[in-house]
C-alpha positions as CSV (number, residue, x, y, z in Angstrom):
1,M,63.1,125.7,71.4
2,G,66.3,127.7,71.7
3,K,69.5,125.9,72.2
4,F,70.7,126.0,75.8
5,P,74.0,128.0,75.9
6,D,77.0,125.5,76.4
7,I,79.8,127.1,78.4
8,R,81.3,123.8,79.3
9,T,83.9,123.9,76.6
10,Q,84.9,127.5,77.3
11,L,85.2,127.0,81.0
12,G,87.2,123.8,80.5
13,N,89.5,125.6,78.2
14,Y,90.1,128.4,80.8
15,V,91.0,125.8,83.4
16,D,93.3,124.0,81.0
17,Q,95.0,127.3,80.1
18,L,95.4,128.1,83.8
19,V,97.0,124.7,84.6
20,S,99.3,125.0,81.5
21,F,100.3,128.5,82.7
22,L,101.1,127.2,86.2
23,D,103.1,124.3,84.8
24,S,105.2,126.5,82.6
25,T,105.6,129.4,85.0
26,L,106.3,127.4,88.1
27,E,108.2,124.6,86.5
28,G,111.2,125.0,88.9
29,F,108.9,125.1,91.9
30,F,107.2,121.8,90.9
31,D,110.6,120.2,90.2
32,F,111.8,121.2,93.7
33,I,108.6,119.7,95.2
34,Y,109.2,116.5,93.2
35,F,112.8,116.3,94.3
36,V,112.1,116.8,98.0
37,S,109.0,114.6,98.0
38,S,110.7,111.7,96.2
39,R,113.8,111.9,98.4
40,T,111.6,111.9,101.5
41,I,109.5,109.0,100.4
42,N,112.5,106.9,99.3
43,G,114.4,107.8,102.5
44,I,111.6,106.7,104.8
45,D,110.9,103.6,102.7
46,D,114.6,102.6,102.7
47,F,114.9,103.0,106.4
48,L,111.7,101.0,107.1
49,V,112.8,98.2,104.8
50,W,116.3,98.3,106.4
51,L,114.8,97.7,109.9
52,P,114.6,94.0,110.9
53,W,111.1,92.8,110.8
54,W,111.1,91.7,114.4
55,L,112.4,95.1,115.6
56,F,109.6,96.9,113.7
57,I,107.0,94.6,115.3
58,L,108.5,95.3,118.7
59,I,108.2,99.1,118.0
60,I,104.6,98.7,117.1
61,I,103.9,96.6,120.3
62,A,105.7,99.2,122.4
63,L,103.7,102.1,120.9
64,G,100.4,100.2,121.4
65,W,101.4,99.3,125.0
66,Y,102.4,102.9,125.8
67,F,99.4,104.7,124.2
68,K,96.7,102.1,124.7
69,S,97.4,98.8,126.6
70,I,99.6,95.7,126.5
71,I,96.8,93.7,124.9
72,A,96.4,96.3,122.2
73,G,100.1,96.4,121.6
74,V,100.3,92.6,121.2
75,L,97.3,92.7,118.9
76,Y,98.8,95.4,116.7
77,G,102.1,93.5,116.5
78,G,100.1,90.4,115.4
79,F,98.4,92.5,112.6
80,I,101.9,93.6,111.3
81,F,103.1,90.0,111.5
82,L,100.1,88.8,109.5
83,I,100.8,91.4,106.8
84,G,104.4,90.1,106.6
85,T,103.1,86.5,106.2
86,F,101.0,87.7,103.2
87,G,104.2,88.6,101.4
88,L,103.3,92.3,101.5
89,W,106.0,93.6,103.9
90,E,107.8,95.9,101.4
91,D,104.5,97.1,100.0
92,M,103.3,98.0,103.6
93,M,106.6,99.9,104.2
94,T,106.1,101.9,100.9
95,T,102.5,102.7,101.9
96,I,103.6,103.9,105.4
97,A,106.3,106.0,103.7
98,I,103.7,107.7,101.4
99,I,101.3,108.3,104.3
100,V,104.0,109.7,106.7
101,T,105.3,112.0,104.0
102,A,101.7,113.2,103.1
103,V,100.8,113.7,106.7
104,I,104.0,115.7,107.5
105,I,103.3,118.0,104.6
106,C,99.7,118.4,105.7
107,L,100.7,119.3,109.2
108,I,103.4,121.8,108.0
109,I,100.8,123.5,105.9
110,G,97.6,122.8,107.8
111,I,98.4,123.9,111.3
112,P,99.7,127.4,110.4
113,F,96.7,127.9,108.1
114,G,94.3,126.9,110.9
115,I,96.0,129.3,113.3
116,W,95.8,132.1,110.7
117,M,92.1,131.4,110.1
118,A,91.5,131.5,113.9
119,F,93.1,134.9,114.1
120,S,91.6,136.4,110.9
121,K,87.9,136.2,110.1
122,G,88.5,137.5,106.6
123,F,91.0,134.8,105.8
124,S,88.7,132.2,107.4
125,Q,85.8,133.3,105.2
126,V,88.0,133.0,102.1
127,M,89.3,129.6,103.0
128,R,86.1,127.9,104.1
129,P,84.6,127.5,100.6
130,I,88.0,126.4,99.3
131,L,88.1,123.7,102.0
132,D,84.5,122.7,101.3
133,A,85.5,122.2,97.6
134,M,88.6,120.2,98.6
135,Q,86.5,117.9,100.7
136,T,83.5,117.5,98.4
137,M,85.3,117.2,95.1
138,P,85.5,113.6,93.9
139,S,89.0,112.3,94.9
140,F,89.6,111.0,91.4
141,V,89.6,114.5,90.0
142,Y,92.8,115.3,92.0
143,L,94.7,112.7,90.0
144,I,94.5,114.7,86.8
145,P,96.6,117.8,87.9
146,A,98.8,115.4,89.9
147,I,99.8,113.5,86.7
148,F,100.1,116.8,84.8
149,F,102.5,118.4,87.2
150,F,104.5,115.4,88.5
151,G,103.9,112.5,86.1
152,L,103.2,109.0,87.3
153,G,104.5,107.7,90.6
154,N,104.5,108.3,94.3
155,V,104.9,112.1,94.2
156,S,101.7,112.4,92.3
157,A,100.1,110.2,95.0
158,I,101.4,112.7,97.6
159,F,100.0,115.6,95.7
160,A,96.5,114.1,95.3
161,T,96.5,112.9,99.0
162,L,97.6,116.3,100.2
163,I,94.5,118.0,98.6
164,Y,92.2,115.4,99.9
165,A,93.6,115.0,103.5
166,L,94.5,118.6,104.3
167,P,91.1,120.2,105.2
168,P,90.5,118.3,108.5
169,V,93.7,119.5,110.2
170,I,93.0,123.1,109.1
171,R,89.4,123.1,110.3
172,L,90.1,121.4,113.6
173,T,93.1,123.6,114.3
174,E,91.0,126.7,113.7
175,L,88.2,125.3,115.9
176,A,90.6,124.4,118.6
177,I,92.2,127.9,118.8
178,R,88.8,129.6,118.7
179,G,87.5,127.3,121.4
180,V,90.1,128.3,124.0
181,D,88.5,129.8,127.1
182,K,88.3,133.6,126.6
183,E,88.7,134.2,130.3
184,V,92.1,132.5,130.2
185,I,93.1,134.7,127.2
186,E,91.9,137.8,128.9
187,S,93.9,136.9,132.0
188,A,97.0,136.4,129.9
189,Q,96.4,139.8,128.2
190,S,96.1,141.5,131.6
191,F,99.6,140.3,132.5
192,G,101.0,141.8,129.3
193,S,101.4,138.7,127.2
194,S,102.0,139.2,123.5
195,R,99.9,137.4,120.9
196,W,102.8,135.0,120.2
197,Q,103.3,134.3,123.9
198,M,99.5,133.6,124.3
199,L,99.6,131.3,121.2
200,R,102.7,129.4,122.4
201,K,102.0,129.1,126.1
202,I,98.2,129.1,126.3
203,Q,96.2,128.6,123.1
204,L,98.3,125.8,121.5
205,P,98.6,123.7,124.7
206,Q,94.9,124.1,125.4
207,A,94.0,123.3,121.8
208,L,96.3,120.3,121.4
209,P,93.8,117.5,122.0
210,T,91.5,118.9,119.3
211,I,94.4,119.5,117.0
212,M,95.5,115.9,117.5
213,A,92.0,114.8,116.5
214,G,92.6,116.7,113.3
215,V,95.9,114.9,112.8
216,N,94.1,111.6,113.3
217,Q,91.4,112.5,110.7
218,T,94.1,113.7,108.2
219,T,96.0,110.5,108.6
220,M,93.0,108.3,108.1
221,M,92.0,110.3,105.0
222,A,95.5,109.9,103.7
223,L,95.3,106.2,104.2
224,A,91.9,106.2,102.4
225,M,93.7,107.6,99.3
226,V,96.1,104.6,99.1
227,V,94.1,102.6,96.5
228,I,93.0,105.6,94.5
229,A,96.6,106.9,94.4
230,S,97.7,103.6,92.9
231,M,95.9,104.7,89.7
232,V,98.6,107.3,89.1
233,G,101.4,104.8,89.6
234,A,101.8,104.9,93.4
235,S,103.3,101.7,94.7
236,G,102.4,99.9,98.0
237,L,99.3,98.1,99.2
238,G,97.0,100.1,97.0
239,E,98.9,98.9,93.9
240,Q,98.3,95.3,95.0
241,V,94.6,96.0,95.3
242,L,94.6,97.5,91.8
243,V,96.5,94.4,90.5
244,A,93.9,92.2,92.2
245,I,91.0,94.1,90.5
246,N,92.6,93.8,87.1
247,R,93.3,90.1,87.5
248,I,90.1,89.4,89.5
249,D,92.4,87.8,92.1
250,I,90.2,87.4,95.1
251,A,93.0,86.1,97.3
252,L,95.4,88.9,96.6
253,G,92.5,91.5,96.9
254,F,91.5,90.2,100.3
255,E,95.1,90.1,101.6
256,A,96.0,93.6,100.4
257,G,92.6,94.9,101.5
258,I,92.8,93.4,105.0
259,S,96.3,94.7,105.3
260,I,95.1,98.2,104.7
261,V,92.4,97.7,107.3
262,F,95.0,96.5,109.8
263,L,97.1,99.6,109.2
264,A,94.0,101.8,109.5
265,I,93.2,100.2,112.9
266,I,96.7,100.6,114.2
267,I,97.1,104.2,113.0
268,D,93.7,105.2,114.3
269,R,94.2,103.7,117.8
270,I,97.7,105.0,118.3
271,T,96.9,108.5,117.2
272,N,93.8,108.5,119.4
273,G,96.0,107.2,122.2
274,I,98.5,110.1,121.7
275,A,95.5,112.6,121.9
276,D,94.3,110.9,125.1
277,K,97.8,111.2,126.6
278,F,97.9,114.9,125.8
279,Q,94.4,115.4,127.3
280,K,95.3,113.6,130.5
281,H,98.6,115.5,130.8
282,R,96.8,118.8,130.4
283,G,94.0,117.7,132.8
284,I,91.3,118.4,130.2
285,N,88.1,116.4,130.3
């Protein structure tokens, strides 16, 4: 039998050469990203740690009350208080800082890309297989270029989280813009509205509930990367889970794990509440 041709080594070498080329050519760009990301994470983290614990809990209660109900607000405040009693307060703040930074970057990139895809079928056809690959690629694979470009630490976690969490907001933004009633668009066109005016005054407001669903999914996927990102040196609750695994420390593993669950519940419910508020405000059922 003939030997099956092995292209694995050659293909791997091409990818390695591409990554090395990007690292050497765009070194200043990656340094800029590192600087901005690290400053943003540290700034948010320092601010959250500076806040008195009781004030932060009151803010969570107020958000839960406004977007859901008073019972939900008190429950969310209780969750945050429990995390503090576990001795994981600063780790929680670091995790929130990483998630907030990652989600902000995802929205800055994702919403414009989703709008572009909604207006351009050609660009949409190019982007869809890329988004499919980003969503189906094992999340551990993203850690390799993250380490190569940014080294160990929270910035690498942001990079890996960005690739993993970006597709939902892009897809749902495109879907939302495309799903706006064509009769409304035709009516706006008949009154001489420009494309920018239609986008700003009609399409984005009508699409906002669906876009908020994309924000919710992106946020939850960013939170799902917390433990995986700890493998590239990201601090926070994920790091505590990793420590617990290495030590086979059931108590620490449970406390850090349930803290992540508490955060996931709070973030999911509040972001869903924001989407519901927008939906009621627009009168969309």
